[in-house]
mmJSON file of the N, C-alpha and C atoms, coordinates in Angstrom:
{"data_MODEL":{"atom_site":{
"group_PDB":["ATOM","ATOM","ATOM","ATOM","ATOM","ATOM","ATOM","ATOM","ATOM","ATOM","ATOM","ATOM","ATOM","ATOM","ATOM","ATOM","ATOM","ATOM","ATOM","ATOM","ATOM","ATOM","ATOM","ATOM","ATOM","ATOM","ATOM","ATOM","ATOM","ATOM","ATOM","ATOM","ATOM","ATOM","ATOM","ATOM","ATOM","ATOM","ATOM","ATOM","ATOM","ATOM","ATOM","ATOM","ATOM","ATOM","ATOM","ATOM","ATOM","ATOM","ATOM","ATOM","ATOM","ATOM","ATOM","ATOM","ATOM","ATOM","ATOM","ATOM","ATOM","ATOM","ATOM","ATOM","ATOM","ATOM","ATOM","ATOM","ATOM","ATOM","ATOM","ATOM","ATOM","ATOM","ATOM","ATOM","ATOM","ATOM","ATOM","ATOM","ATOM","ATOM","ATOM","ATOM","ATOM","ATOM","ATOM","ATOM","ATOM","ATOM","ATOM","ATOM","ATOM","ATOM","ATOM","ATOM","ATOM","ATOM","ATOM","ATOM","ATOM","ATOM","ATOM","ATOM","ATOM","ATOM","ATOM","ATOM","ATOM","ATOM","ATOM","ATOM","ATOM","ATOM","ATOM","ATOM","ATOM","ATOM","ATOM","ATOM","ATOM","ATOM","ATOM","ATOM","ATOM","ATOM","ATOM","ATOM","ATOM","ATOM","ATOM","ATOM","ATOM","ATOM","ATOM","ATOM","ATOM","ATOM","ATOM","ATOM","ATOM","ATOM","ATOM","ATOM","ATOM","ATOM","ATOM","ATOM","ATOM","ATOM","ATOM","ATOM","ATOM","ATOM","ATOM","ATOM","ATOM","ATOM","ATOM","ATOM","ATOM","ATOM","ATOM","ATOM","ATOM","ATOM","ATOM","ATOM","ATOM","ATOM","ATOM","ATOM","ATOM","ATOM","ATOM","ATOM","ATOM","ATOM","ATOM","ATOM","ATOM","ATOM","ATOM","ATOM","ATOM","ATOM","ATOM","ATOM","ATOM"],
"id":[1,2,3,4,5,6,7,8,9,10,11,12,13,14,15,16,17,18,19,20,21,22,23,24,25,26,27,28,29,30,31,32,33,34,35,36,37,38,39,40,41,42,43,44,45,46,47,48,49,50,51,52,53,54,55,56,57,58,59,60,61,62,63,64,65,66,67,68,69,70,71,72,73,74,75,76,77,78,79,80,81,82,83,84,85,86,87,88,89,90,91,92,93,94,95,96,97,98,99,100,101,102,103,104,105,106,107,108,109,110,111,112,113,114,115,116,117,118,119,120,121,122,123,124,125,126,127,128,129,130,131,132,133,134,135,136,137,138,139,140,141,142,143,144,145,146,147,148,149,150,151,152,153,154,155,156,157,158,159,160,161,162,163,164,165,166,167,168,169,170,171,172,173,174,175,176,177,178,179,180,181,182,183,184,185,186,187,188,189],
"type_symbol":["N","C","C","N","C","C","N","C","C","N","C","C","N","C","C","N","C","C","N","C","C","N","C","C","N","C","C","N","C","C","N","C","C","N","C","C","N","C","C","N","C","C","N","C","C","N","C","C","N","C","C","N","C","C","N","C","C","N","C","C","N","C","C","N","C","C","N","C","C","N","C","C","N","C","C","N","C","C","N","C","C","N","C","C","N","C","C","N","C","C","N","C","C","N","C","C","N","C","C","N","C","C","N","C","C","N","C","C","N","C","C","N","C","C","N","C","C","N","C","C","N","C","C","N","C","C","N","C","C","N","C","C","N","C","C","N","C","C","N","C","C","N","C","C","N","C","C","N","C","C","N","C","C","N","C","C","N","C","C","N","C","C","N","C","C","N","C","C","N","C","C","N","C","C","N","C","C","N","C","C","N","C","C","N","C","C","N","C","C"],
"label_atom_id":["N","CA","C","N","CA","C","N","CA","C","N","CA","C","N","CA","C","N","CA","C","N","CA","C","N","CA","C","N","CA","C","N","CA","C","N","CA","C","N","CA","C","N","CA","C","N","CA","C","N","CA","C","N","CA","C","N","CA","C","N","CA","C","N","CA","C","N","CA","C","N","CA","C","N","CA","C","N","CA","C","N","CA","C","N","CA","C","N","CA","C","N","CA","C","N","CA","C","N","CA","C","N","CA","C","N","CA","C","N","CA","C","N","CA","C","N","CA","C","N","CA","C","N","CA","C","N","CA","C","N","CA","C","N","CA","C","N","CA","C","N","CA","C","N","CA","C","N","CA","C","N","CA","C","N","CA","C","N","CA","C","N","CA","C","N","CA","C","N","CA","C","N","CA","C","N","CA","C","N","CA","C","N","CA","C","N","CA","C","N","CA","C","N","CA","C","N","CA","C","N","CA","C","N","CA","C","N","CA","C","N","CA","C","N","CA","C","N","CA","C"],
"label_alt_id":[null,null,null,null,null,null,null,null,null,null,null,null,null,null,null,null,null,null,null,null,null,null,null,null,null,null,null,null,null,null,null,null,null,null,null,null,null,null,null,null,null,null,null,null,null,null,null,null,null,null,null,null,null,null,null,null,null,null,null,null,null,null,null,null,null,null,null,null,null,null,null,null,null,null,null,null,null,null,null,null,null,null,null,null,null,null,null,null,null,null,null,null,null,null,null,null,null,null,null,null,null,null,null,null,null,null,null,null,null,null,null,null,null,null,null,null,null,null,null,null,null,null,null,null,null,null,null,null,null,null,null,null,null,null,null,null,null,null,null,null,null,null,null,null,null,null,null,null,null,null,null,null,null,null,null,null,null,null,null,null,null,null,null,null,null,null,null,null,null,null,null,null,null,null,null,null,null,null,null,null,null,null,null,null,null,null,null,null,null],
"label_comp_id":["MET","MET","MET","ASN","ASN","ASN","PRO","PRO","PRO","ALA","ALA","ALA","PHE","PHE","PHE","VAL","VAL","VAL","LEU","LEU","LEU","LEU","LEU","LEU","ASP","ASP","ASP","ASN","ASN","ASN","ILE","ILE","ILE","PRO","PRO","PRO","TRP","TRP","TRP","PHE","PHE","PHE","ALA","ALA","ALA","TRP","TRP","TRP","ILE","ILE","ILE","ALA","ALA","ALA","ILE","ILE","ILE","VAL","VAL","VAL","ALA","ALA","ALA","ILE","ILE","ILE","VAL","VAL","VAL","PHE","PHE","PHE","GLY","GLY","GLY","SER","SER","SER","LEU","LEU","LEU","SER","SER","SER","GLY","GLY","GLY","VAL","VAL","VAL","PHE","PHE","PHE","ALA","ALA","ALA","ALA","ALA","ALA","TRP","TRP","TRP","PHE","PHE","PHE","LYS","LYS","LYS","HIS","HIS","HIS","ARG","ARG","ARG","GLU","GLU","GLU","ARG","ARG","ARG","MET","MET","MET","ALA","ALA","ALA","MET","MET","MET","ILE","ILE","ILE","GLN","GLN","GLN","GLN","GLN","GLN","GLY","GLY","GLY","MET","MET","MET","ASN","ASN","ASN","PRO","PRO","PRO","ASP","ASP","ASP","SER","SER","SER","PRO","PRO","PRO","GLU","GLU","GLU","HIS","HIS","HIS","ALA","ALA","ALA","LYS","LYS","LYS","ALA","ALA","ALA","GLY","GLY","GLY","LEU","LEU","LEU","PRO","PRO","PRO","GLU","GLU","GLU","LEU","LEU","LEU"],
"label_asym_id":["A","A","A","A","A","A","A","A","A","A","A","A","A","A","A","A","A","A","A","A","A","A","A","A","A","A","A","A","A","A","A","A","A","A","A","A","A","A","A","A","A","A","A","A","A","A","A","A","A","A","A","A","A","A","A","A","A","A","A","A","A","A","A","A","A","A","A","A","A","A","A","A","A","A","A","A","A","A","A","A","A","A","A","A","A","A","A","A","A","A","A","A","A","A","A","A","A","A","A","A","A","A","A","A","A","A","A","A","A","A","A","A","A","A","A","A","A","A","A","A","A","A","A","A","A","A","A","A","A","A","A","A","A","A","A","A","A","A","A","A","A","A","A","A","A","A","A","A","A","A","A","A","A","A","A","A","A","A","A","A","A","A","A","A","A","A","A","A","A","A","A","A","A","A","A","A","A","A","A","A","A","A","A","A","A","A","A","A","A"],
"label_entity_id":["1","1","1","1","1","1","1","1","1","1","1","1","1","1","1","1","1","1","1","1","1","1","1","1","1","1","1","1","1","1","1","1","1","1","1","1","1","1","1","1","1","1","1","1","1","1","1","1","1","1","1","1","1","1","1","1","1","1","1","1","1","1","1","1","1","1","1","1","1","1","1","1","1","1","1","1","1","1","1","1","1","1","1","1","1","1","1","1","1","1","1","1","1","1","1","1","1","1","1","1","1","1","1","1","1","1","1","1","1","1","1","1","1","1","1","1","1","1","1","1","1","1","1","1","1","1","1","1","1","1","1","1","1","1","1","1","1","1","1","1","1","1","1","1","1","1","1","1","1","1","1","1","1","1","1","1","1","1","1","1","1","1","1","1","1","1","1","1","1","1","1","1","1","1","1","1","1","1","1","1","1","1","1","1","1","1","1","1","1"],
"label_seq_id":[1,1,1,2,2,2,3,3,3,4,4,4,5,5,5,6,6,6,7,7,7,8,8,8,9,9,9,10,10,10,11,11,11,12,12,12,13,13,13,14,14,14,15,15,15,16,16,16,17,17,17,18,18,18,19,19,19,20,20,20,21,21,21,22,22,22,23,23,23,24,24,24,25,25,25,26,26,26,27,27,27,28,28,28,29,29,29,30,30,30,31,31,31,32,32,32,33,33,33,34,34,34,35,35,35,36,36,36,37,37,37,38,38,38,39,39,39,40,40,40,41,41,41,42,42,42,43,43,43,44,44,44,45,45,45,46,46,46,47,47,47,48,48,48,49,49,49,50,50,50,51,51,51,52,52,52,53,53,53,54,54,54,55,55,55,56,56,56,57,57,57,58,58,58,59,59,59,60,60,60,61,61,61,62,62,62,63,63,63],
"pdbx_PDB_ins_code":[null,null,null,null,null,null,null,null,null,null,null,null,null,null,null,null,null,null,null,null,null,null,null,null,null,null,null,null,null,null,null,null,null,null,null,null,null,null,null,null,null,null,null,null,null,null,null,null,null,null,null,null,null,null,null,null,null,null,null,null,null,null,null,null,null,null,null,null,null,null,null,null,null,null,null,null,null,null,null,null,null,null,null,null,null,null,null,null,null,null,null,null,null,null,null,null,null,null,null,null,null,null,null,null,null,null,null,null,null,null,null,null,null,null,null,null,null,null,null,null,null,null,null,null,null,null,null,null,null,null,null,null,null,null,null,null,null,null,null,null,null,null,null,null,null,null,null,null,null,null,null,null,null,null,null,null,null,null,null,null,null,null,null,null,null,null,null,null,null,null,null,null,null,null,null,null,null,null,null,null,null,null,null,null,null,null,null,null,null],
"Cartn_x":[-19.274,-18.702,-18.07,-18.063,-17.516,-16.002,-15.498,-14.052,-13.168,-13.655,-12.859,-12.67,-13.71,-13.599,-12.679,-12.698,-11.807,-10.356,-10.092,-8.74,-8.282,-9.135,-8.773,-8.62,-9.376,-9.304,-8.01,-7.413,-6.2,-4.915,-5.011,-3.818,-3.367,-2.085,-1.603,-1.61,-1.626,-1.751,-0.591,0.623,1.774,1.745,1.057,0.926,-0.012,-0.98,-1.897,-1.151,-0.105,0.679,1.32,1.891,2.513,1.472,0.337,-0.72,-1.219,-1.464,-1.952,-0.893,0.381,1.453,1.553,1.427,1.496,0.317,-0.878,-2.077,-1.999,-1.688,-1.657,-0.456,0.653,1.787,1.446,0.733,0.308,-0.68,-1.633,-2.604,-1.919,-0.924,-0.179,0.542,1.134,1.811,0.856,-0.306,-1.313,-1.802,-2.062,-2.536,-1.476,-0.212,0.862,0.972,0.86,0.926,-0.27,-1.445,-2.661,-2.537,-2.034,-1.889,-0.865,0.239,1.27,0.725,-0.086,-0.691,-1.649,-2.476,-3.411,-2.663,-1.57,-0.778,-0.17,0.296,0.88,-0.181,-1.379,-2.454,-2.877,-2.885,-3.236,-2.197,-0.93,0.121,-0.035,-0.346,-0.523,-1.725,-2.822,-4.013,-3.742,-2.826,-2.5,-1.422,-0.981,-0.015,1.433,1.69,3.062,3.631,4.945,5.629,6.147,5.509,5.935,7.294,7.817,9.111,10.276,9.985,11.066,11.877,13.159,14.013,13.552,12.96,12.525,11.341,10.51,9.389,9.79,10.896,11.351,11.792,12.299,12.751,11.579,10.54,9.373,8.437,7.58,6.602,6.873,6.261,6.376,7.694,8.258,9.469,9.134,10.106,9.898,9.729,8.868,8.638,9.602],
"Cartn_y":[-11.247,-10.706,-9.346,-8.477,-7.131,-7.202,-6.466,-6.523,-6.103,-5.199,-4.779,-5.943,-6.74,-7.894,-8.953,-9.109,-10.072,-9.633,-8.346,-7.826,-8.003,-7.644,-7.766,-9.218,-10.101,-11.52,-12.144,-11.569,-12.131,-11.609,-10.693,-10.172,-11.198,-11.588,-12.573,-12.003,-12.889,-12.474,-11.595,-11.863,-11.079,-9.662,-9.444,-8.091,-7.256,-7.907,-7.186,-6.581,-7.267,-6.735,-5.407,-5.358,-4.121,-3.027,-3.388,-2.405,-1.8,-2.65,-2.173,-1.309,-1.702,-0.912,0.465,0.539,1.824,2.711,2.137,2.918,3.446,2.572,3.014,3.912,3.714,4.622,6.012,6.071,7.366,8.047,7.285,7.853,8.333,7.609,8.018,9.338,9.496,10.75,11.917,11.686,12.747,13.14,12.156,12.444,13.193,12.808,13.495,14.951,15.191,16.57,17.379,16.761,17.438,17.796,16.857,17.099,18.201,18.181,19.209,20.586,20.641,21.906,22.431,21.546,21.972,22.477,21.802,22.237,23.618,23.829,25.126,26.227,25.957,26.948,27.268,26.266,26.511,27.404,27.198,28.053,29.488,29.671,31.017,31.7,30.96,31.535,31.965,31.29,31.642,32.717,33.209,34.292,33.85,32.567,32.071,32.092,32.154,32.079,30.649,29.84,28.444,28.286,29.35,29.272,29.679,30.093,30.519,29.299,29.493,28.36,27.646,28.365,27.718,26.785,27.077,26.198,25.071,25.215,24.169,22.931,23.123,21.987,21.252,21.965,21.356,20.845,19.93,19.425,17.986,17.581,16.202,15.968,14.776,14.462,14.306,14.572,14.439,12.973,12.708,11.328,10.935],
"Cartn_z":[-20.565,-19.344,-19.658,-18.673,-18.817,-19.077,-20.074,-20.376,-19.204,-18.365,-17.208,-16.242,-16.041,-15.15,-15.731,-17.032,-17.68,-17.482,-17.648,-17.464,-16.018,-15.063,-13.652,-13.23,-13.855,-13.519,-14.033,-15.061,-15.648,-15.011,-14.069,-13.395,-12.358,-12.375,-11.395,-9.976,-8.996,-7.6,-7.163,-7.636,-7.192,-7.755,-8.862,-9.403,-8.533,-7.895,-7.01,-5.826,-5.364,-4.245,-4.641,-5.833,-6.306,-6.53,-7.09,-7.354,-6.043,-5.06,-3.76,-3.081,-3.169,-2.559,-3.206,-4.513,-5.21,-4.83,-4.803,-4.475,-3.044,-2.09,-0.703,-0.416,-1.102,-0.961,-1.459,-2.573,-3.111,-2.17,-1.662,-0.722,0.553,1.003,2.191,1.953,0.788,0.451,0.366,-0.227,-0.334,1.054,1.915,3.264,4.07,3.929,4.657,4.211,2.909,2.403,2.888,2.893,3.356,4.836,5.638,7.07,7.335,6.609,6.771,6.387,5.347,4.924,5.993,6.559,7.611,8.837,9.184,10.331,10.063,8.846,8.474,8.522,8.016,8.032,9.464,10.34,11.74,12.411,12.091,12.653,12.166,10.897,10.348,10.995,11.204,11.829,13.264,13.937,15.315,15.4,14.251,14.232,14.294,14.113,14.125,12.714,12.632,11.348,11.177,10.326,10.192,9.521,8.91,8.235,9.125,10.355,11.242,11.691,12.0,12.383,13.651,14.601,15.841,15.601,14.608,14.303,13.36,12.697,11.783,12.555,13.768,14.574,15.202,15.592,16.215,15.131,15.506,14.55,14.17,13.092,12.643,11.919,12.068,11.305,9.829,8.986,7.543,7.191,6.226,5.787,4.715],
"occupancy":[1.0,1.0,1.0,1.0,1.0,1.0,1.0,1.0,1.0,1.0,1.0,1.0,1.0,1.0,1.0,1.0,1.0,1.0,1.0,1.0,1.0,1.0,1.0,1.0,1.0,1.0,1.0,1.0,1.0,1.0,1.0,1.0,1.0,1.0,1.0,1.0,1.0,1.0,1.0,1.0,1.0,1.0,1.0,1.0,1.0,1.0,1.0,1.0,1.0,1.0,1.0,1.0,1.0,1.0,1.0,1.0,1.0,1.0,1.0,1.0,1.0,1.0,1.0,1.0,1.0,1.0,1.0,1.0,1.0,1.0,1.0,1.0,1.0,1.0,1.0,1.0,1.0,1.0,1.0,1.0,1.0,1.0,1.0,1.0,1.0,1.0,1.0,1.0,1.0,1.0,1.0,1.0,1.0,1.0,1.0,1.0,1.0,1.0,1.0,1.0,1.0,1.0,1.0,1.0,1.0,1.0,1.0,1.0,1.0,1.0,1.0,1.0,1.0,1.0,1.0,1.0,1.0,1.0,1.0,1.0,1.0,1.0,1.0,1.0,1.0,1.0,1.0,1.0,1.0,1.0,1.0,1.0,1.0,1.0,1.0,1.0,1.0,1.0,1.0,1.0,1.0,1.0,1.0,1.0,1.0,1.0,1.0,1.0,1.0,1.0,1.0,1.0,1.0,1.0,1.0,1.0,1.0,1.0,1.0,1.0,1.0,1.0,1.0,1.0,1.0,1.0,1.0,1.0,1.0,1.0,1.0,1.0,1.0,1.0,1.0,1.0,1.0,1.0,1.0,1.0,1.0,1.0,1.0,1.0,1.0,1.0,1.0,1.0,1.0],
"B_iso_or_equiv":[0.0,0.0,0.0,0.0,0.0,0.0,0.0,0.0,0.0,0.0,0.0,0.0,0.0,0.0,0.0,0.0,0.0,0.0,0.0,0.0,0.0,0.0,0.0,0.0,0.0,0.0,0.0,0.0,0.0,0.0,0.0,0.0,0.0,0.0,0.0,0.0,0.0,0.0,0.0,0.0,0.0,0.0,0.0,0.0,0.0,0.0,0.0,0.0,0.0,0.0,0.0,0.0,0.0,0.0,0.0,0.0,0.0,0.0,0.0,0.0,0.0,0.0,0.0,0.0,0.0,0.0,0.0,0.0,0.0,0.0,0.0,0.0,0.0,0.0,0.0,0.0,0.0,0.0,0.0,0.0,0.0,0.0,0.0,0.0,0.0,0.0,0.0,0.0,0.0,0.0,0.0,0.0,0.0,0.0,0.0,0.0,0.0,0.0,0.0,0.0,0.0,0.0,0.0,0.0,0.0,0.0,0.0,0.0,0.0,0.0,0.0,0.0,0.0,0.0,0.0,0.0,0.0,0.0,0.0,0.0,0.0,0.0,0.0,0.0,0.0,0.0,0.0,0.0,0.0,0.0,0.0,0.0,0.0,0.0,0.0,0.0,0.0,0.0,0.0,0.0,0.0,0.0,0.0,0.0,0.0,0.0,0.0,0.0,0.0,0.0,0.0,0.0,0.0,0.0,0.0,0.0,0.0,0.0,0.0,0.0,0.0,0.0,0.0,0.0,0.0,0.0,0.0,0.0,0.0,0.0,0.0,0.0,0.0,0.0,0.0,0.0,0.0,0.0,0.0,0.0,0.0,0.0,0.0,0.0,0.0,0.0,0.0,0.0,0.0],
"pdbx_formal_charge":[null,null,null,null,null,null,null,null,null,null,null,null,null,null,null,null,null,null,null,null,null,null,null,null,null,null,null,null,null,null,null,null,null,null,null,null,null,null,null,null,null,null,null,null,null,null,null,null,null,null,null,null,null,null,null,null,null,null,null,null,null,null,null,null,null,null,null,null,null,null,null,null,null,null,null,null,null,null,null,null,null,null,null,null,null,null,null,null,null,null,null,null,null,null,null,null,null,null,null,null,null,null,null,null,null,null,null,null,null,null,null,null,null,null,null,null,null,null,null,null,null,null,null,null,null,null,null,null,null,null,null,null,null,null,null,null,null,null,null,null,null,null,null,null,null,null,null,null,null,null,null,null,null,null,null,null,null,null,null,null,null,null,null,null,null,null,null,null,null,null,null,null,null,null,null,null,null,null,null,null,null,null,null,null,null,null,null,null,null],
"auth_seq_id":[1,1,1,2,2,2,3,3,3,4,4,4,5,5,5,6,6,6,7,7,7,8,8,8,9,9,9,10,10,10,11,11,11,12,12,12,13,13,13,14,14,14,15,15,15,16,16,16,17,17,17,18,18,18,19,19,19,20,20,20,21,21,21,22,22,22,23,23,23,24,24,24,25,25,25,26,26,26,27,27,27,28,28,28,29,29,29,30,30,30,31,31,31,32,32,32,33,33,33,34,34,34,35,35,35,36,36,36,37,37,37,38,38,38,39,39,39,40,40,40,41,41,41,42,42,42,43,43,43,44,44,44,45,45,45,46,46,46,47,47,47,48,48,48,49,49,49,50,50,50,51,51,51,52,52,52,53,53,53,54,54,54,55,55,55,56,56,56,57,57,57,58,58,58,59,59,59,60,60,60,61,61,61,62,62,62,63,63,63],
"auth_comp_id":["MET","MET","MET","ASN","ASN","ASN","PRO","PRO","PRO","ALA","ALA","ALA","PHE","PHE","PHE","VAL","VAL","VAL","LEU","LEU","LEU","LEU","LEU","LEU","ASP","ASP","ASP","ASN","ASN","ASN","ILE","ILE","ILE","PRO","PRO","PRO","TRP","TRP","TRP","PHE","PHE","PHE","ALA","ALA","ALA","TRP","TRP","TRP","ILE","ILE","ILE","ALA","ALA","ALA","ILE","ILE","ILE","VAL","VAL","VAL","ALA","ALA","ALA","ILE","ILE","ILE","VAL","VAL","VAL","PHE","PHE","PHE","GLY","GLY","GLY","SER","SER","SER","LEU","LEU","LEU","SER","SER","SER","GLY","GLY","GLY","VAL","VAL","VAL","PHE","PHE","PHE","ALA","ALA","ALA","ALA","ALA","ALA","TRP","TRP","TRP","PHE","PHE","PHE","LYS","LYS","LYS","HIS","HIS","HIS","ARG","ARG","ARG","GLU","GLU","GLU","ARG","ARG","ARG","MET","MET","MET","ALA","ALA","ALA","MET","MET","MET","ILE","ILE","ILE","GLN","GLN","GLN","GLN","GLN","GLN","GLY","GLY","GLY","MET","MET","MET","ASN","ASN","ASN","PRO","PRO","PRO","ASP","ASP","ASP","SER","SER","SER","PRO","PRO","PRO","GLU","GLU","GLU","HIS","HIS","HIS","ALA","ALA","ALA","LYS","LYS","LYS","ALA","ALA","ALA","GLY","GLY","GLY","LEU","LEU","LEU","PRO","PRO","PRO","GLU","GLU","GLU","LEU","LEU","LEU"],
"auth_asym_id":["A","A","A","A","A","A","A","A","A","A","A","A","A","A","A","A","A","A","A","A","A","A","A","A","A","A","A","A","A","A","A","A","A","A","A","A","A","A","A","A","A","A","A","A","A","A","A","A","A","A","A","A","A","A","A","A","A","A","A","A","A","A","A","A","A","A","A","A","A","A","A","A","A","A","A","A","A","A","A","A","A","A","A","A","A","A","A","A","A","A","A","A","A","A","A","A","A","A","A","A","A","A","A","A","A","A","A","A","A","A","A","A","A","A","A","A","A","A","A","A","A","A","A","A","A","A","A","A","A","A","A","A","A","A","A","A","A","A","A","A","A","A","A","A","A","A","A","A","A","A","A","A","A","A","A","A","A","A","A","A","A","A","A","A","A","A","A","A","A","A","A","A","A","A","A","A","A","A","A","A","A","A","A","A","A","A","A","A","A"],
"auth_atom_id":["N","CA","C","N","CA","C","N","CA","C","N","CA","C","N","CA","C","N","CA","C","N","CA","C","N","CA","C","N","CA","C","N","CA","C","N","CA","C","N","CA","C","N","CA","C","N","CA","C","N","CA","C","N","CA","C","N","CA","C","N","CA","C","N","CA","C","N","CA","C","N","CA","C","N","CA","C","N","CA","C","N","CA","C","N","CA","C","N","CA","C","N","CA","C","N","CA","C","N","CA","C","N","CA","C","N","CA","C","N","CA","C","N","CA","C","N","CA","C","N","CA","C","N","CA","C","N","CA","C","N","CA","C","N","CA","C","N","CA","C","N","CA","C","N","CA","C","N","CA","C","N","CA","C","N","CA","C","N","CA","C","N","CA","C","N","CA","C","N","CA","C","N","CA","C","N","CA","C","N","CA","C","N","CA","C","N","CA","C","N","CA","C","N","CA","C","N","CA","C","N","CA","C","N","CA","C","N","CA","C","N","CA","C","N","CA","C","N","CA","C"],
"pdbx_PDB_model_num":[1,1,1,1,1,1,1,1,1,1,1,1,1,1,1,1,1,1,1,1,1,1,1,1,1,1,1,1,1,1,1,1,1,1,1,1,1,1,1,1,1,1,1,1,1,1,1,1,1,1,1,1,1,1,1,1,1,1,1,1,1,1,1,1,1,1,1,1,1,1,1,1,1,1,1,1,1,1,1,1,1,1,1,1,1,1,1,1,1,1,1,1,1,1,1,1,1,1,1,1,1,1,1,1,1,1,1,1,1,1,1,1,1,1,1,1,1,1,1,1,1,1,1,1,1,1,1,1,1,1,1,1,1,1,1,1,1,1,1,1,1,1,1,1,1,1,1,1,1,1,1,1,1,1,1,1,1,1,1,1,1,1,1,1,1,1,1,1,1,1,1,1,1,1,1,1,1,1,1,1,1,1,1,1,1,1,1,1,1]
}}}
């Protein structure tokens, strides 16, 4: 049998919960950063200053 399957088969069920939470938490952070970057680039393309105080209040809440 493949050693990777043996290793994965020996991980207890409660460890999978932590592994899945870490993976999806990381993916969520990457997606949030990507979305924030796209929103910032769209504002720049439209001629807005995303760093101005009036634009800092509008938009998505911080995660």
